[in-house]
C-alpha positions in Angstrom: -2.3 -60.1 31.1 0.5 -62.3 29.8 -0.5 -61.4 26.6 -0.7 -57.5 26.9 2.4 -57.1 29.5 4.5 -59.5 26.7 3.3 -57.4 23.9 4.2 -54.3 25.8 7.8 -55.0 26.7 8.6 -56.1 23.4 6.9 -52.7 22.2 9.1 -50.9 24.4 12.4 -52.8 24.0 12.4 -51.7 20.2 11.4 -48.2 20.9 14.7 -48.1 23.4 16.5 -49.9 21.0 15.8 -47.5 18.3 17.5 -44.7 20.5 20.5 -46.7 21.2 20.5 -47.4 17.2 20.5 -43.8 16.2 22.8 -42.5 19.5 25.8 -41.9 16.9 23.5 -39.3 14.6 21.8 -37.4 17.4 26.2 -36.2 18.2 25.7 -32.9 16.4 22.7 -30.6 16.8 21.5 -30.9 13.1 21.5 -34.4 14.2 19.9 -34.3 17.1 17.2 -32.1 16.1 16.9 -32.3 11.9 18.0 -35.9 11.8 20.8 -34.1 9.4 18.0 -32.9 7.1 18.4 -36.2 5.4 14.9 -38.1 6.7 12.8 -39.8 3.7 9.5 -39.3 2.6 8.3 -42.4 4.3 9.9 -41.6 7.9 8.8 -38.2 7.8 5.3 -39.0 6.7 5.0 -41.2 9.5 6.5 -38.5 12.1 4.1 -36.4 11.0 1.1 -38.8 11.3 2.1 -40.3 14.6 2.7 -36.6 16.2 -0.3 -35.7 14.6 -3.0 -38.4 16.5 -2.4 -39.5 20.1 -4.3 -40.4 22.9 -5.3 -37.0 23.0 -7.3 -38.0 19.8 -8.5 -41.6 20.4 -9.1 -40.9 23.9 -10.3 -37.5 24.5 -11.4 -36.2 21.5 -13.4 -39.2 20.1 -14.9 -40.0 23.0 -15.8 -36.2 23.9 -17.0 -35.3 19.8 -18.2 -38.5 19.4 -20.9 -38.5 22.1 -21.9 -34.9 21.0 -21.8 -35.5 17.6 -22.6 -38.3 16.8 -21.7 -40.3 13.2 -20.9 -36.7 12.1 -17.7 -36.7 14.3 -16.6 -38.6 11.4 -15.7 -35.1 9.4 -13.1 -34.6 12.2 -11.0 -36.9 10.6 -12.0 -36.4 6.8 -10.8 -32.6 8.0 -7.5 -33.7 9.5 -6.6 -35.9 6.4 -7.8 -33.3 3.8 -6.7 -30.1 5.6 -4.6 -31.4 8.5 -2.2 -33.4 6.1 -2.9 -33.4 2.5 -3.1 -29.2 1.8 -0.2 -28.5 5.0 1.9 -30.8 2.8 0.9 -29.2 -0.7 1.1 -25.5 1.0 3.6 -25.7 3.4 6.0 -28.3 2.7 8.4 -27.1 -0.5 8.2 -23.8 0.8 9.1 -24.7 4.6 12.2 -26.9 3.4 13.6 -24.4 1.1 12.9 -21.2 3.0 14.3 -23.0 6.3 17.1 -24.6 4.8 18.3 -21.6 3.0 18.2 -19.2 6.0 19.7 -22.1 8.2 16.9 -22.2 10.4 16.4 -25.2 13.0 13.6 -24.2 15.1 10.2 -22.3 14.2 11.5 -19.4 16.8 14.6 -19.3 14.8 12.8 -18.6 11.4 11.0 -15.8 13.1 14.3 -14.4 14.2 15.7 -14.4 10.9 13.3 -14.3 8.4 12.2 -10.6 10.5 15.3 -9.7 11.2 13.9 -9.3 15.2 16.3 -11.3 18.0 13.4 -10.8 19.8 10.9 -12.1 18.1 13.0 -15.2 18.0 13.1 -15.2 22.6 9.4 -14.2 22.5 8.4 -17.3 19.5 9.8 -19.3 22.2 9.1 -18.8 25.6 5.2 -19.5 24.2 6.8 -22.9 22.6 7.9 -23.8 25.6 4.8 -22.4 27.8 2.1 -23.7 25.8 3.6 -27.6 24.8 3.0 -28.3 28.3 -0.8 -28.7 28.5 -0.8 -30.2 25.5 1.9 -32.8 26.5 -0.4 -32.8 29.9 -3.6 -34.0 27.6 -1.0 -36.7 25.9 -0.2 -38.3 29.3 -3.8 -37.9 30.8 -5.1 -40.0 27.5 -2.4 -43.1 27.5 -2.6 -43.7 31.4 -6.6 -43.7 31.3 -6.5 -46.3 28.8 -3.4 -48.3 30.2 -5.4 -47.5 33.8 -8.0 -49.8 32.2 -5.9 -52.3 30.0 -3.4 -53.1 32.8 -5.1 -52.2 36.2 -2.3 -50.0 36.8 -2.8 -47.1 39.0 -3.0 -43.4 36.8 0.0 -42.3 38.5 2.2 -45.1 37.9 1.2 -45.2 33.9 1.9 -41.3 33.4 5.5 -41.7 35.5 6.4 -44.8 33.3 5.6 -43.1 30.2 7.3 -40.4 30.7 10.7 -42.0 31.5 10.4 -44.5 28.1 10.1 -41.6 26.0 12.6 -39.5 27.7 15.2 -42.6 26.8 15.0 -43.1 23.7 14.8 -39.4 22.8 17.7 -38.2 24.5 19.4 -41.3 23.0 18.6 -40.8 19.5 17.2 -37.2 19.0 14.9 -36.6 15.5 16.2 -39.8 14.0 15.0 -42.2 17.0 12.2 -40.6 17.2 11.4 -40.5 13.1 12.5 -44.1 13.2 9.8 -45.4 16.3 7.9 -43.0 14.7 7.4 -45.2 11.8 6.8 -48.3 13.8 4.6 -46.7 15.8 2.5 -45.8 12.7 2.0 -49.5 11.4 0.4 -50.4 14.7 -1.7 -47.7 14.8 -2.8 -48.0 11.1 -3.5 -51.8 11.6 -4.7 -51.7 15.2 -7.4 -48.9 14.5 -9.2 -51.2 11.4 -9.3 -54.0 13.9 -11.0 -52.1 16.8 -12.9 -50.8 14.8 -14.2 -54.1 13.3 -14.7 -55.5 16.6 -16.9 -53.0 17.8 -19.1 -53.1 15.6 -18.8 -56.9 15.8 -20.2 -56.1 19.1 -23.0 -54.1 18.1 -24.6 -56.6 15.6 -22.6 -55.4 12.5 -22.2 -51.7 10.7 -26.2 -51.9 9.7 -27.2 -52.5 13.0 -25.1 -50.1 14.8 -26.4 -47.3 12.9 -29.5 -48.1 13.5 -29.1 -47.8 17.0 -28.0 -44.8 16.5 -30.7 -43.1 14.4 -33.4 -44.7 17.6 -31.4 -42.1 20.3 -33.0 -39.0 21.0 -31.3 -35.7 20.7 -30.1 -34.0 23.5 -31.5 -30.6 22.8 -35.2 -32.2 21.7 -35.6 -35.2 23.0 -38.5 -35.7 21.0 -36.6 -35.9 17.9 -34.6 -38.9 16.9 -31.7 -39.4 14.0 -29.8 -36.3 14.6 -26.9 -38.9 16.0 -27.1 -40.7 12.9 -27.3 -38.1 10.4 -24.7 -36.4 7.6 -23.8 -33.2 9.9 -25.3 -34.2 12.9 -27.1 -32.0 16.3 -24.4 -28.9 16.2 -23.0 -28.4 12.5 -22.0 -25.3 13.5 -19.6 -26.2 16.6 -18.9 -29.3 14.6 -17.1 -26.8 11.8 -14.9 -25.3 15.0 -13.9 -28.7 15.8 -12.9 -29.2 12.6 -11.0 -26.1 11.7 -8.9 -26.1 15.3 -7.9 -29.5 14.6 -7.1 -29.7 11.1 -6.1 -26.0 10.6 -4.1 -25.7 13.9 -1.2 -28.0 12.5 -0.3 -25.3 10.0 0.8 -23.5 13.0 2.5 -25.8 15.5 6.1 -26.3 15.3 6.0 -29.9 16.8 4.4 -30.5 13.0 5.8 -27.7 10.9 9.8 -29.2 12.0 8.9 -32.3 9.9 9.6 -30.2 7.0 12.7 -29.0 7.8 14.1 -32.5 8.0 12.9 -34.0 4.9 15.9 -35.2 2.1 13.9 -33.2 -1.1 11.2 -31.9 -2.9 10.7 -35.4 -4.6 10.4 -36.9 -1.0 7.8 -34.1 -0.6 5.3 -35.3 -3.1 5.3 -39.0 -2.3 5.3 -38.0 1.7 2.2 -36.1 0.8 0.3 -39.0 -0.4 1.5 -41.4 2.5 0.5 -39.0 5.5 -2.8 -38.4 3.6 -3.7 -42.2 3.5 -2.3 -42.2 7.3 -4.5 -39.4 8.6 -7.5 -40.8 6.5 -7.3 -44.1 8.2 -6.2 -43.0 12.0 -7.6 -40.3 12.0 -11.3 -41.0 10.0 -11.3 -44.5 11.9 -11.2 -43.0 15.3 -13.5 -40.3 15.2 -15.9 -43.1 13.5 -15.3 -45.5 16.6 -15.8 -42.6 18.8 -19.3 -41.5 17.0 -21.0 -44.8 18.3 -19.8 -44.1 22.2 -23.3 -43.9 23.3 -24.7 -47.5 22.1 -22.1 -48.6 25.2 -24.1 -46.8 27.9 -23.1 -43.2 30.0 -20.0 -42.4 30.9 -19.3 -41.7 34.8 -19.7 -39.2 36.0 -16.8 -36.6 37.9 -17.4 -34.7 41.4 -18.7 -32.0 39.5 -21.9 -33.6 38.1 -20.3 -33.3 34.4 -20.3 -36.4 32.3 -16.6 -37.8 32.3 -16.0 -37.6 28.5 -12.3 -39.1 28.6 -13.6 -42.6 29.8 -16.0 -42.9 27.0 -13.4 -45.1 24.9 -12.1 -47.1 26.9 -15.7 -48.2 28.2 -16.7 -48.9 24.9 -13.3 -51.5 24.7 -13.2 -52.7 28.4 -15.4 -56.0 27.0 -14.1 -56.5 24.1 -11.5 -59.8 23.7 -8.1 -59.1 25.7 -5.6 -59.9 22.4 -8.0 -56.5 21.2 -7.4 -55.0 24.5 -3.8 -55.6 23.8 -3.5 -54.4 20.6 -5.8 -51.1 21.6 -2.9 -50.4 24.2 -0.5 -50.7 22.0 -2.3 -48.7 19.7 -2.7 -45.7 21.8 1.0 -46.3 23.2 2.7 -45.6 19.7 0.5 -42.5 19.1 0.7 -41.3 22.3 4.7 -41.7 22.5 5.4 -40.6 19.1 3.5 -37.4 20.1 5.1 -36.7 23.5 9.0 -37.1 21.7 7.9 -35.1 19.0 6.9 -32.2 22.0 9.6 -32.9 24.3 12.2 -32.8 21.4 10.4 -29.3 19.3 10.4 -27.8 23.5 13.9 -28.6 24.3 15.5 -27.5 21.2 13.4 -24.0 21.0 14.8 -23.4 24.5 18.3 -24.3 23.9 18.8 -22.9 20.3 16.5 -19.5 20.9 17.5 -18.9 24.3 20.3 -20.2 26.2 22.6 -20.5 23.1 21.1 -17.8 20.7 23.7 -16.7 18.3 23.4 -14.1 16.6 21.7 -14.9 12.9 21.5 -12.1 9.9 19.9 -12.3 6.2 21.4 -14.8 3.9 24.3 -13.9 2.2 25.1 -11.6 4.8 28.5 -12.9 7.2 27.5 -12.6 10.9 30.2 -13.1 13.7 29.4 -15.6 15.5 27.6 -18.1 13.3 26.3 -21.2 14.2 27.7 -22.9 11.8 30.9 -20.5 11.0 32.7 -20.3 14.4 31.1 -23.1 17.2 33.4 -25.6 18.0 33.0 -28.9 17.8 33.0 -28.7 21.6 29.8 -26.1 22.0 28.0 -27.9 19.7 28.2 -31.2 22.3 27.3 -29.0 24.7 24.2 -27.8 23.2 22.8 -31.4 22.2 24.1 -32.0 26.2 21.7 -28.9 27.6 18.8 -30.3 25.1 19.0 -33.9 26.5 19.0 -31.9 30.2 16.0 -29.7 29.4 14.3 -33.1 27.8 14.1 -33.7 31.5 12.4 -30.8 32.9 10.2 -30.5 30.1 9.0 -33.6 31.1 8.7 -33.5 35.0 6.0 -29.9 34.6 4.4 -31.7 32.2 4.2 -34.8 34.3 3.3 -32.7 37.2 0.2 -31.1 35.6 -0.9 -35.2 34.1 -0.3 -36.2 38.0 -3.5 -33.2 38.5 -5.2 -32.3 35.2 -7.4 -29.1 35.2 -9.9 -30.3 32.4 -10.3 -32.5 30.0 -7.9 -33.9 27.2 -9.6 -32.3 24.6 -9.4 -28.3 26.5 -6.1 -29.1 27.7 -5.9 -29.4 23.7 -7.9 -27.0 22.3 -6.0 -24.2 25.1 -2.4 -25.8 23.8 -3.5 -25.4 20.2 -5.6 -22.0 20.3 -2.2 -19.8 21.5 0.3 -21.7 19.7 -1.2 -21.8 15.9 -3.1 -18.4 16.1 0.5 -16.6 17.5 2.2 -18.1 14.8 0.0 -19.7 11.7 -0.8 -16.9 10.0 2.7 -14.9 10.1 4.9 -18.2 9.5 2.4 -19.4 6.2 2.2 -16.1 4.9 5.6 -15.1 5.6 6.4 -18.3 3.2 4.3 -16.6 0.7 4.3 -12.8 1.2 7.4 -10.4 0.8 5.1 -7.8 2.5 4.8 -9.5 5.9 5.8 -6.7 8.5 7.5 -6.9 11.6 4.6 -5.3 13.2 2.5 -7.3 12.0 4.1 -10.6 13.8 4.4 -8.7 16.6 0.1 -8.1 16.9 -0.3 -11.9 15.8 1.7 -13.2 18.8 -0.5 -10.6 21.0 -3.6 -11.5 19.1 -3.3 -15.5 19.7 -1.7 -15.8 23.1 -3.8 -12.8 24.4 -7.7 -14.2 23.2 -6.7 -17.7 24.9 -5.5 -16.2 28.1 -7.6 -13.8 28.5 -10.2 -16.2 27.5 -8.7 -19.1 30.4 -8.9 -16.3 32.8 -12.6 -15.6 32.3 -14.0 -19.2 32.5 -13.9 -20.1 29.1 -17.0 -17.8 28.2 -16.1 -18.7 24.7 -15.3 -22.9 24.0 -11.8 -23.6 24.1 -12.2 -25.3 20.8 -13.9 -22.9 19.6 -12.0 -19.9 20.5 -8.8 -21.8 19.5 -10.8 -21.8 15.7 -11.3 -17.9 16.0 -7.8 -17.5 17.1 -6.3 -19.1 14.1 -8.6 -17.7 11.5 -8.0 -14.2 13.1 -4.7 -14.2 12.9 -4.5 -13.9 8.8 -6.6 -10.7 9.0 -4.5 -9.3 11.9 -1.5 -10.0 9.9 -2.9 -8.7 6.7 -4.0 -5.4 8.1 -1.1 -4.7 10.6 1.1 -5.0 7.1 -0.5 -2.9 5.2 0.4 -0.2 7.9 3.5 -0.6 9.4 7.2 -0.3 7.9 8.1 -3.5 5.8 11.8 -4.8 5.7 14.2 -3.5 3.8 14.0 -5.5 -0.1 17.3 -6.1 -0.6 16.9 -8.2 2.9 13.7 -9.9 1.6 14.9 -10.3 -2.2 18.1 -12.9 -0.8 15.8 -14.6 1.8 13.4 -15.5 -0.9 15.8 -16.1 -3.3 15.8 -19.9 -2.0 12.6 -20.3 -4.7 14.6 -19.1 -7.8 
């Protein structure tokens, strides 16, 4: 216990120290939200990866999907690396950096407002961001606190509150630069931690070969007479497995806290290096998490909830509780690192969106036009400082709301994330990505996709989730491309001169 407490105190002291160190760079809006758009490839790549993978993945997804799909759950991690990281950086990195800098966009709702010349798109997008980041944040709290409770014996409620306070401190002090620097430290811990944990867990089962043999001897849930499906290449349920791969991999392309990393990177050369670093990070961390979770059945049945359902969120903690104390301490730091980085990214995204796109909504224009009240030309230094103060206040507000949900979570971690990612990526992915490439996307198509993504997710939730929230999220994302393409063909286009000015950034 002394080792666990000491390591945790050192870790948290470093996090707060980085926040204090970075506070001078967080005095302006650009500095607080984007790190001055001068964040290098290593910091950006690790910020992307650590925001991607949190306790939601390590505790919730790895446990639940490892139990359902066995060793084939590793495909989720591979998909996260190849689709969620490699392709995302290749297809979105350069174009996002160039266009958002060209149109002076600081947030995703700001991008929609300027790219499609609609203040109402900007407002509604900001509301969607704020509302649907809350369940994701609650899921992160739940995941980290479940493991902390296992490692330290501290009641869940206290863990949630402590994590909320500590995350708020370093984000409020240092903004995005502090978040990115801490993400790098946390990412290094995650890389080494997941490798050590996998080795320790497999050794407890007699090694890799023995663990695979044991998995192959477990009968299928659907057909107890058949053994081996949990150790097969595609598992007992490949179609639902594909839905999880799509949601967790493609979903990152439409999440504001993920895409925002491309806004702040320094230049195109940094994007190329960041692509390699981010993909390697995702392959090790995500691949390792789901590979580890695939052996969950070797550690006995998880406890049941009052409803009689299995408590999937307890599977990974039950795998780790028998390990040596030093390994448990490392696991706690691993999940603490993953979760605090994600929490920091979520609260910073939400507060900046509310401040810049709702409270201080400056009139935006297409590039090349002069707009009265321009955020860069006409706003005084005093107003800039006031915006930063409001963002810091809203960070506290956002944390309190998500904290209230986390203290009484309505469902499993995986379902909380499915609801959040389904609505956000279902609404934003298609109009954001196509808006970077296709001049023909119309304002009406963006509205239609907002209604489609949010509407499908909310209706499914109100009806008691007749479609699994994970699969519903995947349908919302892929269907959004059809919605945008079809509606763009039958609704009026933006004036050609405006579109030409916006796409000048690629010349």
